[in-house]
N, CA, C and O atoms as a Maestro MAE file, in Angstrom:
{
 s_m_m2io_version
 :::
 2.0.0
}

f_m_ct {
 s_m_title
 :::
 protein
 m_atom[332] {
  # First column is atom index #
  i_m_mmod_type
  r_m_x_coord
  r_m_y_coord
  r_m_z_coord
  i_m_residue_number
  s_m_chain_name
  s_m_pdb_residue_name
  s_m_pdb_atom_name
  i_m_atomic_number
  :::
  1 25 -45.127 -65.358 -47.443 1 A "MET " " N  " 7
  2 3 -44.857 -63.994 -46.764 1 A "MET " " CA " 6
  3 2 -44.562 -64.254 -45.477 1 A "MET " " C  " 6
  4 15 -45.188 -65.197 -44.994 1 A "MET " " O  " 8
  5 25 -43.705 -63.634 -44.695 2 A "SER " " N  " 7
  6 3 -43.525 -63.647 -43.357 2 A "SER " " CA " 6
  7 2 -43.676 -62.510 -42.756 2 A "SER " " C  " 6
  8 15 -43.170 -61.492 -43.228 2 A "SER " " O  " 8
  9 25 -44.466 -62.496 -41.511 3 A "PHE " " N  " 7
  10 3 -44.465 -61.248 -40.963 3 A "PHE " " CA " 6
  11 2 -43.784 -61.282 -39.288 3 A "PHE " " C  " 6
  12 15 -44.494 -61.462 -38.299 3 A "PHE " " O  " 8
  13 25 -42.298 -61.072 -39.233 4 A "PRO " " N  " 7
  14 3 -41.836 -61.590 -37.897 4 A "PRO " " CA " 6
  15 2 -42.426 -60.800 -36.786 4 A "PRO " " C  " 6
  16 15 -42.964 -59.709 -36.977 4 A "PRO " " O  " 8
  17 25 -42.337 -61.264 -35.830 5 A "GLY " " N  " 7
  18 3 -42.886 -60.797 -34.547 5 A "GLY " " CA " 6
  19 2 -44.603 -60.834 -34.363 5 A "GLY " " C  " 6
  20 15 -45.176 -60.271 -33.431 5 A "GLY " " O  " 8
  21 25 -45.202 -61.506 -35.295 6 A "VAL " " N  " 7
  22 3 -46.868 -61.757 -35.268 6 A "VAL " " CA " 6
  23 2 -46.875 -63.109 -35.760 6 A "VAL " " C  " 6
  24 15 -46.231 -63.539 -36.717 6 A "VAL " " O  " 8
  25 25 -47.802 -63.842 -34.882 7 A "SER " " N  " 7
  26 3 -48.170 -65.075 -35.394 7 A "SER " " CA " 6
  27 2 -49.018 -65.259 -36.724 7 A "SER " " C  " 6
  28 15 -50.091 -64.656 -36.738 7 A "SER " " O  " 8
  29 25 -48.742 -65.882 -37.657 8 A "GLY " " N  " 7
  30 3 -49.577 -65.828 -38.905 8 A "GLY " " CA " 6
  31 2 -51.110 -65.935 -38.762 8 A "GLY " " C  " 6
  32 15 -51.914 -65.248 -39.392 8 A "GLY " " O  " 8
  33 25 -51.391 -66.821 -37.914 9 A "ARG " " N  " 7
  34 3 -52.627 -67.102 -37.457 9 A "ARG " " CA " 6
  35 2 -53.386 -65.850 -36.803 9 A "ARG " " C  " 6
  36 15 -54.552 -65.620 -37.125 9 A "ARG " " O  " 8
  37 25 -52.801 -65.158 -36.011 10 A "GLU " " N  " 7
  38 3 -53.134 -63.931 -35.404 10 A "GLU " " CA " 6
  39 2 -53.399 -62.688 -36.422 10 A "GLU " " C  " 6
  40 15 -54.271 -61.821 -36.361 10 A "GLU " " O  " 8
  41 25 -52.423 -62.872 -37.325 11 A "LEU " " N  " 7
  42 3 -52.574 -61.682 -38.542 11 A "LEU " " CA " 6
  43 2 -53.661 -61.875 -39.336 11 A "LEU " " C  " 6
  44 15 -54.445 -60.987 -39.672 11 A "LEU " " O  " 8
  45 25 -53.733 -63.324 -39.720 12 A "LEU " " N  " 7
  46 3 -54.906 -63.664 -40.783 12 A "LEU " " CA " 6
  47 2 -56.377 -63.392 -40.002 12 A "LEU " " C  " 6
  48 15 -57.425 -63.105 -40.581 12 A "LEU " " O  " 8
  49 25 -56.226 -63.528 -38.755 13 A "HIS " " N  " 7
  50 3 -57.606 -63.366 -38.009 13 A "HIS " " CA " 6
  51 2 -57.836 -61.917 -38.095 13 A "HIS " " C  " 6
  52 15 -58.983 -61.514 -38.289 13 A "HIS " " O  " 8
  53 25 -57.015 -61.228 -37.989 14 A "ALA " " N  " 7
  54 3 -57.161 -59.652 -37.882 14 A "ALA " " CA " 6
  55 2 -57.640 -59.207 -39.160 14 A "ALA " " C  " 6
  56 15 -58.210 -58.116 -39.175 14 A "ALA " " O  " 8
  57 25 -57.516 -59.863 -40.273 15 A "VAL " " N  " 7
  58 3 -57.638 -59.453 -41.458 15 A "VAL " " CA " 6
  59 2 -58.532 -60.172 -42.395 15 A "VAL " " C  " 6
  60 15 -58.630 -60.042 -43.615 15 A "VAL " " O  " 8
  61 25 -59.376 -61.219 -41.306 16 A "GLU " " N  " 7
  62 3 -60.159 -62.145 -42.351 16 A "GLU " " CA " 6
  63 2 -61.442 -61.648 -42.944 16 A "GLU " " C  " 6
  64 15 -62.065 -62.461 -43.627 16 A "GLU " " O  " 8
  65 25 -61.926 -60.476 -42.800 17 A "ASN " " N  " 7
  66 3 -62.764 -59.713 -43.747 17 A "ASN " " CA " 6
  67 2 -62.329 -59.015 -45.006 17 A "ASN " " C  " 6
  68 15 -63.046 -58.578 -45.906 17 A "ASN " " O  " 8
  69 25 -60.915 -58.989 -44.893 18 A "ASP " " N  " 7
  70 3 -60.253 -58.284 -46.100 18 A "ASP " " CA " 6
  71 2 -59.539 -59.336 -46.896 18 A "ASP " " C  " 6
  72 15 -59.544 -59.227 -48.122 18 A "ASP " " O  " 8
  73 25 -59.054 -60.131 -46.443 19 A "VAL " " N  " 7
  74 3 -57.795 -61.090 -47.122 19 A "VAL " " CA " 6
  75 2 -58.215 -62.480 -46.903 19 A "VAL " " C  " 6
  76 15 -58.556 -62.914 -45.802 19 A "VAL " " O  " 8
  77 25 -58.176 -63.220 -48.081 20 A "ALA " " N  " 7
  78 3 -58.498 -64.629 -47.763 20 A "ALA " " CA " 6
  79 2 -56.970 -65.320 -48.010 20 A "ALA " " C  " 6
  80 15 -56.234 -64.990 -48.940 20 A "ALA " " O  " 8
  81 25 -56.710 -66.131 -47.206 21 A "ALA " " N  " 7
  82 3 -55.023 -66.758 -46.952 21 A "ALA " " CA " 6
  83 2 -55.224 -67.666 -46.139 21 A "ALA " " C  " 6
  84 15 -56.342 -67.986 -45.737 21 A "ALA " " O  " 8
  85 25 -54.066 -68.234 -45.772 22 A "SER " " N  " 7
  86 3 -53.818 -69.706 -44.825 22 A "SER " " CA " 6
  87 2 -52.259 -69.352 -44.251 22 A "SER " " C  " 6
  88 15 -51.471 -68.472 -44.597 22 A "SER " " O  " 8
  89 25 -52.170 -70.300 -43.337 23 A "VAL " " N  " 7
  90 3 -50.783 -70.315 -42.978 23 A "VAL " " CA " 6
  91 2 -50.062 -71.392 -43.288 23 A "VAL " " C  " 6
  92 15 -48.922 -71.588 -42.866 23 A "VAL " " O  " 8
  93 25 -50.806 -72.286 -44.182 24 A "GLY " " N  " 7
  94 3 -50.078 -73.381 -44.650 24 A "GLY " " CA " 6
  95 2 -51.011 -73.968 -45.676 24 A "GLY " " C  " 6
  96 15 -52.084 -73.471 -46.016 24 A "GLY " " O  " 8
  97 25 -50.444 -75.159 -46.161 25 A "SER " " N  " 7
  98 3 -51.227 -76.088 -46.874 25 A "SER " " CA " 6
  99 2 -52.510 -76.593 -46.225 25 A "SER " " C  " 6
  100 15 -52.620 -76.421 -45.011 25 A "SER " " O  " 8
  101 25 -53.545 -77.227 -46.923 26 A "ALA " " N  " 7
  102 3 -54.806 -77.484 -46.368 26 A "ALA " " CA " 6
  103 2 -54.400 -78.633 -45.352 26 A "ALA " " C  " 6
  104 15 -55.012 -78.630 -44.283 26 A "ALA " " O  " 8
  105 25 -53.568 -79.486 -45.528 27 A "CYS " " N  " 7
  106 3 -53.184 -80.664 -44.677 27 A "CYS " " CA " 6
  107 2 -52.763 -80.103 -43.406 27 A "CYS " " C  " 6
  108 15 -53.114 -80.581 -42.327 27 A "CYS " " O  " 8
  109 25 -51.940 -78.995 -43.545 28 A "HIS " " N  " 7
  110 3 -51.259 -78.329 -42.282 28 A "HIS " " CA " 6
  111 2 -51.932 -77.242 -41.496 28 A "HIS " " C  " 6
  112 15 -51.416 -76.822 -40.460 28 A "HIS " " O  " 8
  113 25 -52.942 -76.825 -41.904 29 A "SER " " N  " 7
  114 3 -53.456 -75.422 -41.839 29 A "SER " " CA " 6
  115 2 -53.969 -75.554 -40.268 29 A "SER " " C  " 6
  116 15 -53.985 -74.514 -39.609 29 A "SER " " O  " 8
  117 25 -54.304 -76.543 -39.767 30 A "ASP " " N  " 7
  118 3 -55.096 -76.648 -38.429 30 A "ASP " " CA " 6
  119 2 -54.109 -76.954 -37.336 30 A "ASP " " C  " 6
  120 15 -54.531 -77.119 -36.191 30 A "ASP " " O  " 8
  121 25 -52.748 -77.047 -37.622 31 A "THR " " N  " 7
  122 3 -51.763 -77.469 -36.599 31 A "THR " " CA " 6
  123 2 -51.050 -75.944 -36.196 31 A "THR " " C  " 6
  124 15 -51.162 -74.851 -36.752 31 A "THR " " O  " 8
  125 25 -50.261 -76.373 -34.963 32 A "GLY " " N  " 7
  126 3 -49.877 -74.890 -34.454 32 A "GLY " " CA " 6
  127 2 -48.256 -75.063 -34.554 32 A "GLY " " C  " 6
  128 15 -47.573 -74.432 -33.748 32 A "GLY " " O  " 8
  129 25 -47.696 -75.804 -35.411 33 A "THR " " N  " 7
  130 3 -46.474 -76.158 -35.605 33 A "THR " " CA " 6
  131 2 -46.015 -75.653 -36.682 33 A "THR " " C  " 6
  132 15 -46.874 -75.454 -37.541 33 A "THR " " O  " 8
  133 25 -44.616 -75.280 -37.033 34 A "VAL " " N  " 7
  134 3 -43.853 -74.812 -38.116 34 A "VAL " " CA " 6
  135 2 -44.005 -75.683 -39.403 34 A "VAL " " C  " 6
  136 15 -43.495 -76.802 -39.347 34 A "VAL " " O  " 8
  137 25 -44.536 -75.378 -40.365 35 A "SER " " N  " 7
  138 3 -44.626 -75.942 -41.743 35 A "SER " " CA " 6
  139 2 -43.344 -76.764 -41.966 35 A "SER " " C  " 6
  140 15 -42.242 -76.218 -41.925 35 A "SER " " O  " 8
  141 25 -43.506 -78.183 -42.221 36 A "GLY " " N  " 7
  142 3 -42.278 -79.135 -42.595 36 A "GLY " " CA " 6
  143 2 -41.495 -78.361 -43.946 36 A "GLY " " C  " 6
  144 15 -40.266 -78.421 -43.976 36 A "GLY " " O  " 8
  145 25 -42.094 -77.769 -44.856 37 A "VAL " " N  " 7
  146 3 -41.454 -76.986 -45.713 37 A "VAL " " CA " 6
  147 2 -40.583 -76.238 -45.508 37 A "VAL " " C  " 6
  148 15 -39.404 -76.366 -45.840 37 A "VAL " " O  " 8
  149 25 -41.317 -74.961 -44.663 38 A "LEU " " N  " 7
  150 3 -40.093 -74.084 -44.250 38 A "LEU " " CA " 6
  151 2 -39.238 -74.297 -43.304 38 A "LEU " " C  " 6
  152 15 -38.218 -73.626 -43.149 38 A "LEU " " O  " 8
  153 25 -39.585 -75.250 -42.597 39 A "ALA " " N  " 7
  154 3 -38.172 -76.048 -41.798 39 A "ALA " " CA " 6
  155 2 -37.290 -76.751 -42.541 39 A "ALA " " C  " 6
  156 15 -36.137 -76.903 -42.138 39 A "ALA " " O  " 8
  157 25 -37.693 -77.239 -43.651 40 A "ALA " " N  " 7
  158 3 -36.639 -77.834 -44.610 40 A "ALA " " CA " 6
  159 2 -35.754 -76.805 -45.243 40 A "ALA " " C  " 6
  160 15 -34.533 -76.916 -45.357 40 A "ALA " " O  " 8
  161 25 -36.563 -75.679 -45.690 41 A "MET " " N  " 7
  162 3 -35.638 -74.665 -46.234 41 A "MET " " CA " 6
  163 2 -34.986 -73.731 -45.339 41 A "MET " " C  " 6
  164 15 -34.624 -72.641 -45.781 41 A "MET " " O  " 8
  165 25 -34.795 -74.050 -44.104 42 A "GLY " " N  " 7
  166 3 -33.938 -73.607 -43.021 42 A "GLY " " CA " 6
  167 2 -34.523 -72.108 -42.479 42 A "GLY " " C  " 6
  168 15 -33.796 -71.327 -41.865 42 A "GLY " " O  " 8
  169 25 -35.930 -71.827 -42.793 43 A "ILE " " N  " 7
  170 3 -36.337 -70.628 -42.162 43 A "ILE " " CA " 6
  171 2 -36.338 -70.710 -40.562 43 A "ILE " " C  " 6
  172 15 -36.770 -71.728 -40.020 43 A "ILE " " O  " 8
  173 25 -35.933 -69.816 -39.937 44 A "GLY " " N  " 7
  174 3 -35.968 -69.736 -38.375 44 A "GLY " " CA " 6
  175 2 -37.302 -69.899 -37.748 44 A "GLY " " C  " 6
  176 15 -38.219 -69.861 -38.568 44 A "GLY " " O  " 8
  177 25 -37.576 -70.033 -36.790 45 A "ILE " " N  " 7
  178 3 -38.989 -70.355 -36.023 45 A "ILE " " CA " 6
  179 2 -39.636 -69.315 -35.946 45 A "ILE " " C  " 6
  180 15 -40.854 -69.391 -36.112 45 A "ILE " " O  " 8
  181 25 -39.059 -68.110 -35.688 46 A "GLU " " N  " 7
  182 3 -39.932 -66.696 -35.715 46 A "GLU " " CA " 6
  183 2 -40.480 -66.400 -37.218 46 A "GLU " " C  " 6
  184 15 -41.661 -66.068 -37.323 46 A "GLU " " O  " 8
  185 25 -39.648 -66.509 -38.429 47 A "ARG " " N  " 7
  186 3 -40.054 -66.043 -39.452 47 A "ARG " " CA " 6
  187 2 -41.157 -67.245 -39.937 47 A "ARG " " C  " 6
  188 15 -42.114 -66.983 -40.665 47 A "ARG " " O  " 8
  189 25 -40.928 -68.320 -39.525 48 A "ALA " " N  " 7
  190 3 -41.869 -69.484 -40.080 48 A "ALA " " CA " 6
  191 2 -43.029 -69.176 -39.179 48 A "ALA " " C  " 6
  192 15 -44.045 -69.245 -39.871 48 A "ALA " " O  " 8
  193 25 -43.299 -68.893 -38.044 49 A "LEU " " N  " 7
  194 3 -44.519 -68.707 -37.452 49 A "LEU " " CA " 6
  195 2 -45.347 -67.536 -37.798 49 A "LEU " " C  " 6
  196 15 -46.491 -67.304 -37.406 49 A "LEU " " O  " 8
  197 25 -44.624 -66.844 -38.574 50 A "GLY " " N  " 7
  198 3 -45.540 -65.329 -38.910 50 A "GLY " " CA " 6
  199 2 -45.719 -65.469 -40.357 50 A "GLY " " C  " 6
  200 15 -46.158 -64.584 -41.091 50 A "GLY " " O  " 8
  201 25 -45.267 -66.898 -40.799 51 A "ALA " " N  " 7
  202 3 -45.631 -67.106 -42.571 51 A "ALA " " CA " 6
  203 2 -46.880 -67.092 -42.797 51 A "ALA " " C  " 6
  204 15 -47.590 -67.681 -41.982 51 A "ALA " " O  " 8
  205 25 -47.465 -66.479 -43.862 52 A "VAL " " N  " 7
  206 3 -48.721 -66.698 -44.345 52 A "VAL " " CA " 6
  207 2 -48.633 -67.080 -45.742 52 A "VAL " " C  " 6
  208 15 -47.661 -66.707 -46.399 52 A "VAL " " O  " 8
  209 25 -49.773 -67.959 -46.390 53 A "ARG " " N  " 7
  210 3 -49.520 -68.431 -47.691 53 A "ARG " " CA " 6
  211 2 -50.835 -67.600 -48.477 53 A "ARG " " C  " 6
  212 15 -52.012 -67.650 -48.121 53 A "ARG " " O  " 8
  213 25 -50.321 -66.894 -49.547 54 A "LEU " " N  " 7
  214 3 -51.414 -66.120 -50.583 54 A "LEU " " CA " 6
  215 2 -51.129 -67.053 -51.750 54 A "LEU " " C  " 6
  216 15 -50.155 -67.759 -52.009 54 A "LEU " " O  " 8
  217 25 -52.561 -66.784 -52.523 55 A "SER " " N  " 7
  218 3 -52.613 -67.491 -53.905 55 A "SER " " CA " 6
  219 2 -53.217 -66.213 -54.437 55 A "SER " " C  " 6
  220 15 -53.718 -65.278 -53.812 55 A "SER " " O  " 8
  221 25 -53.069 -66.374 -55.629 56 A "VAL " " N  " 7
  222 3 -53.721 -65.584 -56.902 56 A "VAL " " CA " 6
  223 2 -54.166 -66.476 -57.820 56 A "VAL " " C  " 6
  224 15 -53.597 -67.567 -57.850 56 A "VAL " " O  " 8
  225 25 -55.033 -66.269 -58.559 57 A "GLY " " N  " 7
  226 3 -55.742 -66.763 -60.057 57 A "GLY " " CA " 6
  227 2 -55.464 -66.005 -60.851 57 A "GLY " " C  " 6
  228 15 -54.701 -65.046 -60.734 57 A "GLY " " O  " 8
  229 25 -56.264 -66.469 -62.080 58 A "THR " " N  " 7
  230 3 -56.471 -65.954 -63.249 58 A "THR " " CA " 6
  231 2 -57.037 -64.571 -63.287 58 A "THR " " C  " 6
  232 15 -56.622 -63.608 -63.931 58 A "THR " " O  " 8
  233 25 -58.432 -64.680 -62.187 59 A "PHE " " N  " 7
  234 3 -59.286 -63.565 -62.143 59 A "PHE " " CA " 6
  235 2 -58.707 -62.459 -61.301 59 A "PHE " " C  " 6
  236 15 -59.217 -61.357 -61.504 59 A "PHE " " O  " 8
  237 25 -57.582 -62.529 -60.240 60 A "THR " " N  " 7
  238 3 -57.189 -61.810 -59.173 60 A "THR " " CA " 6
  239 2 -56.823 -60.475 -60.089 60 A "THR " " C  " 6
  240 15 -56.161 -60.506 -61.126 60 A "THR " " O  " 8
  241 25 -57.460 -59.177 -59.409 61 A "THR " " N  " 7
  242 3 -57.101 -58.277 -60.086 61 A "THR " " CA " 6
  243 2 -55.589 -57.460 -59.266 61 A "THR " " C  " 6
  244 15 -55.210 -57.715 -58.123 61 A "THR " " O  " 8
  245 25 -55.010 -56.576 -60.116 62 A "GLU " " N  " 7
  246 3 -53.987 -55.797 -59.411 62 A "GLU " " CA " 6
  247 2 -54.554 -55.185 -58.159 62 A "GLU " " C  " 6
  248 15 -53.933 -55.283 -57.101 62 A "GLU " " O  " 8
  249 25 -55.634 -54.596 -58.229 63 A "GLU " " N  " 7
  250 3 -56.511 -53.825 -57.038 63 A "GLU " " CA " 6
  251 2 -56.390 -54.845 -55.698 63 A "GLU " " C  " 6
  252 15 -55.765 -54.613 -54.663 63 A "GLU " " O  " 8
  253 25 -57.128 -55.969 -56.013 64 A "GLU " " N  " 7
  254 3 -57.227 -56.919 -55.322 64 A "GLU " " CA " 6
  255 2 -55.626 -57.247 -54.317 64 A "GLU " " C  " 6
  256 15 -55.476 -57.189 -53.097 64 A "GLU " " O  " 8
  257 25 -54.905 -57.491 -55.094 65 A "VAL " " N  " 7
  258 3 -53.376 -57.479 -54.739 65 A "VAL " " CA " 6
  259 2 -53.066 -56.350 -53.972 65 A "VAL " " C  " 6
  260 15 -52.533 -56.594 -52.889 65 A "VAL " " O  " 8
  261 25 -53.255 -55.222 -54.247 66 A "HIS " " N  " 7
  262 3 -52.754 -54.199 -53.315 66 A "HIS " " CA " 6
  263 2 -53.496 -53.980 -51.816 66 A "HIS " " C  " 6
  264 15 -52.976 -53.780 -50.718 66 A "HIS " " O  " 8
  265 25 -54.947 -54.100 -52.209 67 A "HIS " " N  " 7
  266 3 -55.604 -54.191 -51.064 67 A "HIS " " CA " 6
  267 2 -55.267 -55.194 -49.891 67 A "HIS " " C  " 6
  268 15 -55.171 -54.908 -48.697 67 A "HIS " " O  " 8
  269 25 -55.104 -56.470 -50.504 68 A "ALA " " N  " 7
  270 3 -54.473 -57.356 -49.455 68 A "ALA " " CA " 6
  271 2 -53.092 -56.937 -48.958 68 A "ALA " " C  " 6
  272 15 -52.870 -57.078 -47.756 68 A "ALA " " O  " 8
  273 25 -52.140 -56.440 -49.747 69 A "ALA " " N  " 7
  274 3 -50.687 -55.922 -49.322 69 A "ALA " " CA " 6
  275 2 -51.004 -54.945 -47.965 69 A "ALA " " C  " 6
  276 15 -50.550 -55.048 -46.825 69 A "ALA " " O  " 8
  277 25 -51.905 -54.013 -48.500 70 A "HIS " " N  " 7
  278 3 -51.992 -52.938 -47.483 70 A "HIS " " CA " 6
  279 2 -52.764 -53.432 -46.371 70 A "HIS " " C  " 6
  280 15 -52.170 -53.378 -45.294 70 A "HIS " " O  " 8
  281 25 -53.899 -53.887 -46.351 71 A "ALA " " N  " 7
  282 3 -54.388 -54.748 -45.110 71 A "ALA " " CA " 6
  283 2 -53.538 -55.682 -44.344 71 A "ALA " " C  " 6
  284 15 -53.744 -55.788 -43.136 71 A "ALA " " O  " 8
  285 25 -52.644 -56.342 -44.886 72 A "LEU " " N  " 7
  286 3 -51.835 -57.133 -43.935 72 A "LEU " " CA " 6
  287 2 -50.682 -56.283 -43.377 72 A "LEU " " C  " 6
  288 15 -50.283 -56.628 -42.265 72 A "LEU " " O  " 8
  289 25 -50.056 -55.194 -43.975 73 A "ILE " " N  " 7
  290 3 -48.976 -54.437 -43.635 73 A "ILE " " CA " 6
  291 2 -49.758 -53.910 -42.526 73 A "ILE " " C  " 6
  292 15 -49.433 -54.287 -41.400 73 A "ILE " " O  " 8
  293 25 -50.814 -53.035 -42.662 74 A "LYS " " N  " 7
  294 3 -51.257 -52.095 -41.685 74 A "LYS " " CA " 6
  295 2 -51.387 -53.161 -40.340 74 A "LYS " " C  " 6
  296 15 -50.720 -52.971 -39.323 74 A "LYS " " O  " 8
  297 25 -52.296 -54.253 -40.480 75 A "CYS " " N  " 7
  298 3 -52.356 -55.190 -39.325 75 A "CYS " " CA " 6
  299 2 -51.265 -55.531 -38.609 75 A "CYS " " C  " 6
  300 15 -51.243 -55.562 -37.379 75 A "CYS " " O  " 8
  301 25 -50.273 -55.814 -39.387 76 A "TRP " " N  " 7
  302 3 -48.832 -56.473 -39.169 76 A "TRP " " CA " 6
  303 2 -48.184 -55.218 -38.170 76 A "TRP " " C  " 6
  304 15 -47.697 -55.526 -37.082 76 A "TRP " " O  " 8
  305 25 -48.214 -53.916 -38.582 77 A "ARG " " N  " 7
  306 3 -47.796 -52.953 -37.842 77 A "ARG " " CA " 6
  307 2 -48.399 -52.698 -36.515 77 A "ARG " " C  " 6
  308 15 -47.673 -52.369 -35.577 77 A "ARG " " O  " 8
  309 25 -49.681 -52.828 -36.374 78 A "GLU " " N  " 7
  310 3 -50.524 -52.867 -35.253 78 A "GLU " " CA " 6
  311 2 -50.360 -53.915 -34.240 78 A "GLU " " C  " 6
  312 15 -50.706 -53.776 -33.067 78 A "GLU " " O  " 8
  313 25 -49.756 -55.093 -34.793 79 A "LEU " " N  " 7
  314 3 -49.751 -56.439 -33.979 79 A "LEU " " CA " 6
  315 2 -48.432 -56.581 -33.449 79 A "LEU " " C  " 6
  316 15 -48.325 -57.010 -32.300 79 A "LEU " " O  " 8
  317 25 -47.366 -56.275 -34.137 80 A "ARG " " N  " 7
  318 3 -46.052 -56.687 -34.069 80 A "ARG " " CA " 6
  319 2 -45.537 -56.379 -32.579 80 A "ARG " " C  " 6
  320 15 -45.770 -55.294 -32.047 80 A "ARG " " O  " 8
  321 25 -45.002 -57.145 -32.101 81 A "ARG " " N  " 7
  322 3 -44.195 -56.952 -30.825 81 A "ARG " " CA " 6
  323 2 -42.914 -56.148 -30.834 81 A "ARG " " C  " 6
  324 15 -41.961 -56.542 -31.507 81 A "ARG " " O  " 8
  325 25 -42.856 -55.186 -30.213 82 A "PRO " " N  " 7
  326 3 -41.437 -54.345 -30.136 82 A "PRO " " CA " 6
  327 2 -40.281 -55.030 -29.892 82 A "PRO " " C  " 6
  328 15 -40.277 -55.897 -29.019 82 A "PRO " " O  " 8
  329 25 -39.061 -54.718 -30.678 83 A "GLY " " N  " 7
  330 3 -38.222 -55.538 -30.632 83 A "GLY " " CA " 6
  331 2 -37.557 -56.028 -31.955 83 A "GLY " " C  " 6
  332 15 -36.676 -56.887 -31.922 83 A "GLY " " O  " 8
  :::
 }
 m_bond[331] {
  # First column is bond index #
  i_m_from
  i_m_to
  i_m_order
  :::
  1 1 2 1
  2 2 3 1
  3 3 4 2
  4 3 5 1
  5 5 6 1
  6 6 7 1
  7 7 8 2
  8 7 9 1
  9 9 10 1
  10 10 11 1
  11 11 12 2
  12 11 13 1
  13 13 14 1
  14 14 15 1
  15 15 16 2
  16 15 17 1
  17 17 18 1
  18 18 19 1
  19 19 20 2
  20 19 21 1
  21 21 22 1
  22 22 23 1
  23 23 24 2
  24 23 25 1
  25 25 26 1
  26 26 27 1
  27 27 28 2
  28 27 29 1
  29 29 30 1
  30 30 31 1
  31 31 32 2
  32 31 33 1
  33 33 34 1
  34 34 35 1
  35 35 36 2
  36 35 37 1
  37 37 38 1
  38 38 39 1
  39 39 40 2
  40 39 41 1
  41 41 42 1
  42 42 43 1
  43 43 44 2
  44 43 45 1
  45 45 46 1
  46 46 47 1
  47 47 48 2
  48 47 49 1
  49 49 50 1
  50 50 51 1
  51 51 52 2
  52 51 53 1
  53 53 54 1
  54 54 55 1
  55 55 56 2
  56 55 57 1
  57 57 58 1
  58 58 59 1
  59 59 60 2
  60 59 61 1
  61 61 62 1
  62 62 63 1
  63 63 64 2
  64 63 65 1
  65 65 66 1
  66 66 67 1
  67 67 68 2
  68 67 69 1
  69 69 70 1
  70 70 71 1
  71 71 72 2
  72 71 73 1
  73 73 74 1
  74 74 75 1
  75 75 76 2
  76 75 77 1
  77 77 78 1
  78 78 79 1
  79 79 80 2
  80 79 81 1
  81 81 82 1
  82 82 83 1
  83 83 84 2
  84 83 85 1
  85 85 86 1
  86 86 87 1
  87 87 88 2
  88 87 89 1
  89 89 90 1
  90 90 91 1
  91 91 92 2
  92 91 93 1
  93 93 94 1
  94 94 95 1
  95 95 96 2
  96 95 97 1
  97 97 98 1
  98 98 99 1
  99 99 100 2
  100 99 101 1
  101 101 102 1
  102 102 103 1
  103 103 104 2
  104 103 105 1
  105 105 106 1
  106 106 107 1
  107 107 108 2
  108 107 109 1
  109 109 110 1
  110 110 111 1
  111 111 112 2
  112 111 113 1
  113 113 114 1
  114 114 115 1
  115 115 116 2
  116 115 117 1
  117 117 118 1
  118 118 119 1
  119 119 120 2
  120 119 121 1
  121 121 122 1
  122 122 123 1
  123 123 124 2
  124 123 125 1
  125 125 126 1
  126 126 127 1
  127 127 128 2
  128 127 129 1
  129 129 130 1
  130 130 131 1
  131 131 132 2
  132 131 133 1
  133 133 134 1
  134 134 135 1
  135 135 136 2
  136 135 137 1
  137 137 138 1
  138 138 139 1
  139 139 140 2
  140 139 141 1
  141 141 142 1
  142 142 143 1
  143 143 144 2
  144 143 145 1
  145 145 146 1
  146 146 147 1
  147 147 148 2
  148 147 149 1
  149 149 150 1
  150 150 151 1
  151 151 152 2
  152 151 153 1
  153 153 154 1
  154 154 155 1
  155 155 156 2
  156 155 157 1
  157 157 158 1
  158 158 159 1
  159 159 160 2
  160 159 161 1
  161 161 162 1
  162 162 163 1
  163 163 164 2
  164 163 165 1
  165 165 166 1
  166 166 167 1
  167 167 168 2
  168 167 169 1
  169 169 170 1
  170 170 171 1
  171 171 172 2
  172 171 173 1
  173 173 174 1
  174 174 175 1
  175 175 176 2
  176 175 177 1
  177 177 178 1
  178 178 179 1
  179 179 180 2
  180 179 181 1
  181 181 182 1
  182 182 183 1
  183 183 184 2
  184 183 185 1
  185 185 186 1
  186 186 187 1
  187 187 188 2
  188 187 189 1
  189 189 190 1
  190 190 191 1
  191 191 192 2
  192 191 193 1
  193 193 194 1
  194 194 195 1
  195 195 196 2
  196 195 197 1
  197 197 198 1
  198 198 199 1
  199 199 200 2
  200 199 201 1
  201 201 202 1
  202 202 203 1
  203 203 204 2
  204 203 205 1
  205 205 206 1
  206 206 207 1
  207 207 208 2
  208 207 209 1
  209 209 210 1
  210 210 211 1
  211 211 212 2
  212 211 213 1
  213 213 214 1
  214 214 215 1
  215 215 216 2
  216 215 217 1
  217 217 218 1
  218 218 219 1
  219 219 220 2
  220 219 221 1
  221 221 222 1
  222 222 223 1
  223 223 224 2
  224 223 225 1
  225 225 226 1
  226 226 227 1
  227 227 228 2
  228 227 229 1
  229 229 230 1
  230 230 231 1
  231 231 232 2
  232 231 233 1
  233 233 234 1
  234 234 235 1
  235 235 236 2
  236 235 237 1
  237 237 238 1
  238 238 239 1
  239 239 240 2
  240 239 241 1
  241 241 242 1
  242 242 243 1
  243 243 244 2
  244 243 245 1
  245 245 246 1
  246 246 247 1
  247 247 248 2
  248 247 249 1
  249 249 250 1
  250 250 251 1
  251 251 252 2
  252 251 253 1
  253 253 254 1
  254 254 255 1
  255 255 256 2
  256 255 257 1
  257 257 258 1
  258 258 259 1
  259 259 260 2
  260 259 261 1
  261 261 262 1
  262 262 263 1
  263 263 264 2
  264 263 265 1
  265 265 266 1
  266 266 267 1
  267 267 268 2
  268 267 269 1
  269 269 270 1
  270 270 271 1
  271 271 272 2
  272 271 273 1
  273 273 274 1
  274 274 275 1
  275 275 276 2
  276 275 277 1
  277 277 278 1
  278 278 279 1
  279 279 280 2
  280 279 281 1
  281 281 282 1
  282 282 283 1
  283 283 284 2
  284 283 285 1
  285 285 286 1
  286 286 287 1
  287 287 288 2
  288 287 289 1
  289 289 290 1
  290 290 291 1
  291 291 292 2
  292 291 293 1
  293 293 294 1
  294 294 295 1
  295 295 296 2
  296 295 297 1
  297 297 298 1
  298 298 299 1
  299 299 300 2
  300 299 301 1
  301 301 302 1
  302 302 303 1
  303 303 304 2
  304 303 305 1
  305 305 306 1
  306 306 307 1
  307 307 308 2
  308 307 309 1
  309 309 310 1
  310 310 311 1
  311 311 312 2
  312 311 313 1
  313 313 314 1
  314 314 315 1
  315 315 316 2
  316 315 317 1
  317 317 318 1
  318 318 319 1
  319 319 320 2
  320 319 321 1
  321 321 322 1
  322 322 323 1
  323 323 324 2
  324 323 325 1
  325 325 326 1
  326 326 327 1
  327 327 328 2
  328 327 329 1
  329 329 330 1
  330 330 331 1
  331 331 332 2
  :::
 }
}
């Protein structure tokens, strides 16, 4: 998912108590650069920098998915820069 106008790192920091996610693969998550995969897909820099990576598993409930979605959207609306 991508949250334009907000750094993916900033967004995940804001929801760290509600959502377990990352801004990229484990080998890329500590760098401040755009993911090579997103760059290869032609994703623009603003969208790529606002990208977060979510994973679900066999035991993930629909309620947990809705909770994560609402938490991310709420924080994105609070953090995004006008424009």
